[in-house]
Backbone as a chain_set.jsonl record, in Angstrom:
{"seq": "QRNVPGGVTLLAINLQEQAESVAVEGPADLYTLTATELQSRTVLLNGVPLELGPGDTVPQTRPLRQQSGEVSLPPTSITFIALPGAANPACR", "coords": {"N": [[0.894, -0.992, -0.236], [0.699, 2.518, -0.882], [2.579, 4.427, 0.756], [2.966, 3.281, 3.056], [4.805, 1.752, 4.875], [5.511, -1.493, 4.767], [2.975, -2.566, 3.756], [0.81, -4.161, 1.732], [-1.211, -4.521, -1.187], [-3.568, -6.18, -2.45], [-5.115, -7.855, -5.334], [-8.483, -8.92, -5.789], [-10.652, -10.686, -8.35], [-13.849, -11.599, -8.844], [-15.265, -13.739, -11.183], [-17.201, -15.0, -10.629], [-21.024, -15.513, -10.307], [-22.256, -15.446, -8.206], [-21.908, -14.624, -4.667], [-18.673, -14.561, -3.046], [-15.762, -14.925, -1.298], [-12.964, -13.787, 0.699], [-10.296, -14.623, 3.352], [-8.976, -12.117, 5.701], [-6.743, -10.956, 8.026], [-6.323, -8.614, 10.205], [-6.503, -5.496, 9.808], [-8.195, -4.253, 6.996], [-8.471, -2.204, 3.978], [-11.212, -1.924, 1.855], [-11.642, -1.728, -1.526], [-14.194, -2.051, -4.104], [-15.437, -2.414, -6.8], [-18.331, -2.446, -9.009], [-20.777, -3.222, -10.691], [-24.512, -2.707, -11.891], [-25.185, -4.132, -14.072], [-23.723, -6.274, -15.991], [-22.784, -4.952, -18.469], [-22.967, -2.159, -18.374], [-23.045, 1.197, -18.408], [-22.32, 2.605, -15.848], [-19.625, 2.569, -13.222], [-19.815, 1.321, -9.963], [-18.311, 2.374, -7.025], [-17.552, 0.751, -4.335], [-20.663, 0.848, -3.85], [-21.135, 3.011, -4.203], [-22.252, 5.103, -7.403], [-19.206, 5.834, -9.212], [-18.414, 8.945, -10.658], [-17.082, 11.604, -12.641], [-15.707, 14.695, -11.068], [-15.95, 18.686, -11.035], [-14.265, 19.765, -14.287], [-13.875, 17.308, -15.172], [-12.301, 16.286, -12.833], [-10.969, 13.819, -11.411], [-12.511, 11.375, -9.037], [-12.737, 11.473, -5.449], [-11.67, 9.107, -3.379], [-12.616, 6.79, -1.06], [-11.997, 4.068, 0.73], [-13.925, 1.048, 2.163], [-13.625, 0.442, 5.547], [-12.701, -2.95, 7.033], [-12.279, -5.028, 9.79], [-10.172, -7.911, 11.115], [-10.91, -11.276, 9.078], [-13.756, -12.377, 7.153], [-14.034, -11.308, 3.902], [-16.218, -10.494, 1.551], [-16.997, -10.578, -1.413], [-18.546, -9.631, -4.223], [-20.769, -10.696, -6.712], [-19.206, -10.989, -10.019], [-17.479, -8.72, -9.633], [-14.615, -6.933, -8.892], [-11.978, -6.316, -5.97], [-9.946, -4.142, -4.876], [-7.755, -5.008, -1.651], [-6.369, -3.826, 0.631], [-4.023, -3.947, 3.094], [-2.949, -2.319, 5.17], [-1.749, -2.858, 7.574], [0.442, -5.499, 7.037], [2.801, -5.826, 7.363], [5.057, -6.885, 5.388], [7.93, -7.779, 4.894], [9.192, -7.559, 1.924], [8.507, -4.99, 0.975], [9.515, -2.556, 2.25]], "CA": [[0.122, -0.09, -0.162], [1.472, 3.055, -0.848], [3.085, 5.427, 1.499], [2.799, 2.515, 4.495], [6.092, 0.67, 4.796], [5.394, -2.686, 5.276], [1.351, -2.595, 3.782], [0.271, -4.713, 0.759], [-2.545, -4.364, -1.957], [-4.73, -7.74, -2.826], [-6.694, -7.894, -5.94], [-9.549, -10.567, -5.476], [-11.521, -10.835, -8.714], [-14.887, -12.631, -8.716], [-16.053, -13.488, -12.053], [-19.12, -16.108, -10.586], [-22.425, -15.171, -10.466], [-22.453, -15.502, -6.867], [-20.764, -13.961, -3.789], [-17.357, -15.257, -3.226], [-15.312, -14.115, 0.54], [-11.646, -14.484, 0.917], [-10.203, -14.345, 4.754], [-7.843, -11.477, 5.901], [-5.917, -10.784, 8.85], [-6.162, -7.161, 10.487], [-7.73, -4.573, 9.435], [-8.429, -4.12, 5.633], [-9.265, -0.783, 3.306], [-11.68, -2.463, 0.825], [-12.277, -0.836, -2.895], [-14.655, -2.854, -4.69], [-15.805, -2.109, -8.119], [-19.554, -3.142, -9.355], [-22.237, -2.49, -11.571], [-25.902, -2.971, -11.759], [-25.013, -5.322, -14.9], [-22.08, -6.391, -16.67], [-22.592, -4.184, -19.66], [-23.447, -0.956, -17.614], [-22.082, 2.219, -18.134], [-21.978, 3.532, -14.388], [-19.204, 1.795, -12.496], [-19.716, 1.921, -8.714], [-17.071, 1.922, -6.053], [-18.711, 0.698, -2.808], [-21.741, 0.634, -3.597], [-21.089, 4.953, -5.155], [-21.459, 5.473, -8.731], [-17.986, 6.932, -9.61], [-18.217, 10.186, -11.706], [-15.825, 12.735, -12.59], [-15.954, 15.783, -10.859], [-15.967, 19.618, -12.434], [-13.441, 20.033, -14.975], [-13.313, 15.924, -15.206], [-11.247, 15.448, -11.938], [-10.992, 12.241, -10.817], [-13.599, 11.333, -7.477], [-11.635, 10.797, -4.353], [-12.001, 7.051, -3.258], [-13.008, 6.225, 0.486], [-12.819, 2.564, 1.336], [-14.218, 0.661, 3.57], [-12.317, -0.51, 6.388], [-13.171, -3.908, 7.881], [-11.268, -6.315, 10.657], [-9.905, -9.435, 10.589], [-12.028, -12.204, 8.875], [-14.101, -12.899, 5.972], [-14.303, -9.946, 3.096], [-17.402, -10.541, 1.187], [-16.784, -10.579, -2.944], [-20.242, -9.384, -4.641], [-20.943, -11.661, -7.703], [-19.01, -10.221, -11.139], [-16.651, -7.557, -9.094], [-13.5, -6.187, -8.655], [-12.054, -5.544, -5.021], [-8.7, -4.19, -4.105], [-8.126, -5.151, -0.522], [-5.119, -2.673, 1.025], [-3.579, -4.64, 4.305], [-1.866, -1.585, 5.707], [-0.356, -4.269, 8.752], [0.692, -6.473, 6.806], [4.682, -5.786, 7.472], [5.938, -7.108, 4.427], [9.766, -7.101, 5.112], [9.694, -6.925, 1.11], [7.824, -3.767, 0.61], [9.49, -1.543, 3.309]], "C": [[0.995, 1.367, 0.253], [1.485, 4.239, 0.347], [2.575, 4.53, 2.638], [3.721, 1.254, 4.162], [5.13, -0.91, 5.381], [3.946, -3.373, 4.274], [1.479, -3.231, 2.133], [-1.033, -4.631, -0.038], [-3.202, -5.814, -2.493], [-5.69, -7.395, -3.848], [-7.524, -8.861, -5.747], [-10.584, -9.954, -6.721], [-12.436, -12.226, -9.188], [-15.386, -12.711, -9.701], [-17.303, -14.622, -11.718], [-20.213, -15.225, -10.574], [-23.145, -15.547, -8.943], [-21.308, -14.989, -5.896], [-19.793, -14.807, -3.55], [-16.623, -14.56, -1.747], [-13.458, -14.916, 0.272], [-11.42, -14.127, 2.42], [-9.254, -13.377, 4.927], [-7.584, -11.539, 7.608], [-5.668, -9.685, 8.993], [-6.209, -6.398, 9.781], [-7.37, -4.117, 7.801], [-8.763, -2.871, 5.302], [-9.964, -1.505, 2.252], [-12.501, -1.343, -0.119], [-13.229, -1.929, -3.537], [-15.718, -2.39, -5.847], [-16.943, -3.116, -8.627], [-20.251, -2.684, -10.213], [-23.344, -3.079, -11.403], [-26.06, -4.356, -12.937], [-24.027, -5.034, -16.076], [-21.896, -5.488, -17.882], [-22.856, -2.498, -19.445], [-22.517, 0.05, -18.148], [-21.285, 3.039, -17.163], [-20.687, 2.248, -13.907], [-19.471, 2.509, -11.009], [-18.852, 1.242, -7.909], [-17.967, 1.993, -4.822], [-19.867, 1.164, -2.512], [-22.215, 2.147, -4.533], [-21.081, 5.256, -6.496], [-20.094, 6.533, -8.691], [-18.113, 7.768, -10.781], [-17.275, 11.231, -11.681], [-16.569, 14.037, -11.893], [-15.993, 17.228, -12.141], [-14.085, 19.481, -12.761], [-12.892, 18.612, -14.938], [-11.93, 15.601, -14.356], [-11.624, 14.389, -11.349], [-11.773, 12.256, -8.899], [-12.375, 11.08, -6.501], [-12.328, 9.587, -3.653], [-11.88, 7.179, -1.92], [-13.428, 4.825, 0.416], [-13.261, 2.4, 2.659], [-13.555, -0.255, 4.24], [-13.363, -1.485, 6.969], [-11.961, -4.741, 8.477], [-10.913, -7.122, 10.47], [-11.439, -10.339, 10.16], [-12.339, -12.033, 7.417], [-14.339, -11.474, 5.354], [-15.014, -10.994, 1.845], [-16.724, -10.041, -0.447], [-18.224, -10.271, -3.781], [-19.872, -10.24, -5.893], [-20.244, -10.539, -8.992], [-18.097, -8.997, -10.52], [-15.194, -7.765, -9.39], [-13.02, -5.185, -7.47], [-10.185, -5.708, -4.767], [-8.793, -4.304, -2.653], [-6.484, -4.878, -0.16], [-5.31, -3.406, 2.842], [-2.614, -3.747, 4.393], [-0.528, -2.134, 6.727], [0.382, -4.806, 8.148], [2.179, -7.152, 6.854], [5.315, -7.118, 6.779], [6.923, -6.896, 4.142], [9.929, -6.602, 3.291], [9.039, -5.241, 0.046], [8.039, -2.631, 2.068], [10.555, -0.721, 2.542]], "O": [[1.713, 1.487, 1.246], [0.471, 4.822, 0.731], [1.654, 5.044, 3.272], [3.523, 0.229, 3.511], [4.296, -1.065, 6.273], [3.901, -4.591, 4.098], [2.289, -2.689, 1.382], [-2.04, -4.692, 0.667], [-2.449, -6.132, -3.413], [-6.767, -6.843, -3.625], [-6.948, -9.907, -5.449], [-11.287, -8.98, -6.45], [-12.088, -13.318, -9.637], [-16.261, -11.849, -9.784], [-18.164, -14.964, -12.529], [-20.035, -14.061, -10.932], [-24.318, -15.847, -8.718], [-20.113, -14.927, -6.183], [-20.033, -15.971, -3.868], [-17.196, -13.588, -1.253], [-13.018, -15.997, -0.122], [-12.253, -13.354, 2.894], [-8.314, -13.658, 4.183], [-8.327, -12.219, 8.315], [-4.849, -9.227, 8.197], [-5.787, -6.771, 8.686], [-6.259, -3.664, 7.527], [-9.36, -2.229, 6.166], [-9.107, -1.851, 1.439], [-13.399, -0.541, 0.139], [-12.701, -3.021, -3.328], [-16.844, -2.02, -5.515], [-16.732, -4.326, -8.707], [-20.223, -1.47, -10.416], [-23.3, -4.096, -10.712], [-26.804, -5.322, -12.771], [-23.707, -4.058, -16.756], [-20.738, -5.315, -18.262], [-22.915, -1.735, -20.408], [-21.326, -0.208, -18.324], [-20.282, 3.743, -17.279], [-20.874, 1.084, -14.261], [-19.412, 3.717, -10.775], [-18.59, 0.039, -7.908], [-18.76, 2.845, -4.421], [-20.236, 1.704, -1.469], [-23.202, 2.337, -5.244], [-20.02, 5.68, -6.953], [-20.038, 7.682, -8.254], [-17.912, 7.271, -11.889], [-16.755, 11.64, -10.643], [-17.741, 14.348, -12.105], [-16.034, 17.162, -13.37], [-13.12, 19.255, -12.032], [-11.689, 18.461, -14.728], [-10.915, 15.02, -14.74], [-12.714, 14.223, -10.8], [-11.517, 12.979, -7.936], [-11.291, 10.581, -6.8], [-13.537, 9.388, -3.533], [-10.867, 7.78, -1.562], [-14.546, 4.363, 0.186], [-13.165, 3.031, 3.711], [-13.055, -1.321, 3.883], [-14.502, -1.172, 7.316], [-10.941, -5.061, 7.865], [-11.235, -7.511, 9.348], [-12.57, -10.209, 10.628], [-11.518, -11.658, 6.579], [-14.759, -10.554, 6.055], [-14.477, -11.989, 1.358], [-15.948, -9.086, -0.471], [-18.972, -11.247, -3.709], [-18.68, -10.478, -6.088], [-20.651, -9.377, -9.003], [-18.123, -8.082, -11.343], [-14.735, -8.69, -10.061], [-13.233, -3.973, -7.456], [-9.449, -6.678, -4.586], [-9.798, -3.789, -2.163], [-5.56, -5.572, -0.585], [-6.308, -3.388, 3.562], [-1.509, -3.989, 3.908], [0.697, -2.021, 6.768], [1.477, -4.717, 8.703], [2.61, -8.273, 6.587], [5.869, -8.069, 7.33], [7.213, -6.04, 3.306], [10.568, -5.579, 3.046], [9.189, -4.774, -1.083], [7.15, -2.08, 2.717], [10.964, 0.344, 3.004]]}, "num_chains": 1, "name": "protein.A"}
């Protein structure tokens, strides 16, 4: 994870038509991309439509914070799971 020594980010892609889950240890910041239908022109970030701001500025992204446990992966979704406390020695 950027600017967090030892932090890592996982990419979880769920191609299934049903929810799946993965287990994490420690707090995690979740950024989940979904759409109401596969061919939708609107992408949701944690359930909120992503829209450009004034002057086509990129919107501020806010994660959902979760403690240890199962991370739910909605059907046909992409989730970035940031683990700031991973203490990965290769990421220092």
